[in-house]
C-alpha angles and dihedrals in degrees: 000000000000121000127223135185117216115199112200116213094205140034121285111212139120089285108046141149129232100281090054092046092049095051093045088055094044086055093051097046098040091049089066090072105011140045103257133199115187119199117199122190097219115101091218134014136194093212118102119228096183097114096039120108093222139082118248132208110196105204099311108138095185090057090045089053092052095047094046089064094053109044127087097237140358132217121206140171136185121001099347094126090057095044095044106025091176087076089074089059097048110102094218131121107265129203112200117208111216100162090127112061091213100182090058093045091052092053082070099033094056098036090112092063128086116280090244090055091047095052090047092051092043095054092053090045089055092047089051093050094049090051088058094046091051095048103044125096093194132018133204129197139174108252143358090259088055090047092060089053093050092044088059089054095045089051093051094058091040103253088126095068139133091279098053091039090054090052092055126349091205088055095228092135087062101037136008142166121267106159126187116280146186141238117296089217118080113254115262124202114228102177144353113266109159121020110066092354108064107072111260093012107110129208093247097038120118111243125209111196131204111202120214128356134327105253126186090246091063127082105224090147091074087053092052088051089051090051090054089055092045091050090058088063106033138005099205096080113092128183117212123192110203092203142009114192128357128304097225109010132070101236136172109272098183094128093041090052090052090052093053089044095054094042087056091048092050092048093238098107111123085352102073102349121052128187117204124194098230136312122232109253093236091051098047092099093060088063094040097050091053093050124096098204137015115222134190125168130187145158132280099246147105096284090054095053096056098032129108109206099219101192091057084074088073091058086060090046092055094041087244116166110225147208111209137166116262120247111063139075094269093051089051091051089050094049095042096051100032094244094150133301140307129209137202115270115263094007103122094176092051088046091050091051093051093049093051092043092055092046094050100037102080096180092052090046092052091044092053090053093047092051094049089058089055097054104030098086094079094057096056109119091242089063105036094054097057099104088051094051088050091056096045092047090052104024120185144180108243108259093228088060088049093052091043096239108187112254118201099232132109126185121242090202125234102281098084092038091058097032092058090050097045093049092048092049091050088054093050092051091048092048092048091051091046090055092051 
């Protein structure tokens, strides 16, 4: 049996975000056929791994270094090569997970900084990304659209070359699609959490649910404006945000703060719109199963075009009809398969109309639920991980690395990478103290 080391880019705990969820489920699925070691960066965790069939390393870099030298393959994502530089010297087949086009995400995340800060950050992000693309032997992304984006970058640094093309004219030995998924097991409700339980959410109210956190690259403000419109017509529609910030990181909550501010100004805060801190991963189904519609709204921009909204997979898991913004992979899935409605980005009136239409049109609502059950099978974790399992069962060093093909990447070193981040952190601390 082949062995694989999975290095999670984020904490794995009862409360966790998408990357941690992804790597926990990678470990669970791969351990059915492989000997799996999961490294998580948190020093402690409140999650029990007693019943798991994989080995766990909780934040111990020395053990990580030792295990990295003894496994058959390694799977990484994010800034792993910066945090654990010894991985660059380990002569093992490495799969690099690029399901999150972080440079595009950060264009939105950092839009409230000065243009100089943004450019400095961006240059170090690009260098980090090019380093990953030069080191990896196999790459996984979230969709065919994303794959086209990454093929362009791989081509630019010469990873798409005569050697890799001869290996596989479709380039699937170099890059393949492993999207986000959801549990193979059907969701089971264990307790009531919203209707008739949460203050001001009645047993007969209609609940719109926002899965995951409120990040700066989303557009929940249009949703708040739509709720203002809806509340002028009826009071039984409630919007519940499952999370605000991040369960383990100190992230910029500018957009979330603006949502709360507007909700208070409109008189719908904790009356029709509710903001929860974060929901435990193993309890999320209780909230989703009580909801009537899953919602997610975002901007019409480059980040949206190449995104893969991971928490929307939970809407599919719970057969939840949805209203999304047009322009990304998930909205195309909804429109193609009639899983709900999509609205034009930034148009709160159109969004309000779509929400009310889906709530009031019982035939359309029933059809959406039936259609979800027809297409959801392919997004189960056991199905989406197949290309990764295939690589880990038969790992290889990419042939262009063996033949020493020249890659067009040159490291900037770590000084600028950390300098930019330290200076930015100092500025945030000073700004925060000045506000107080």
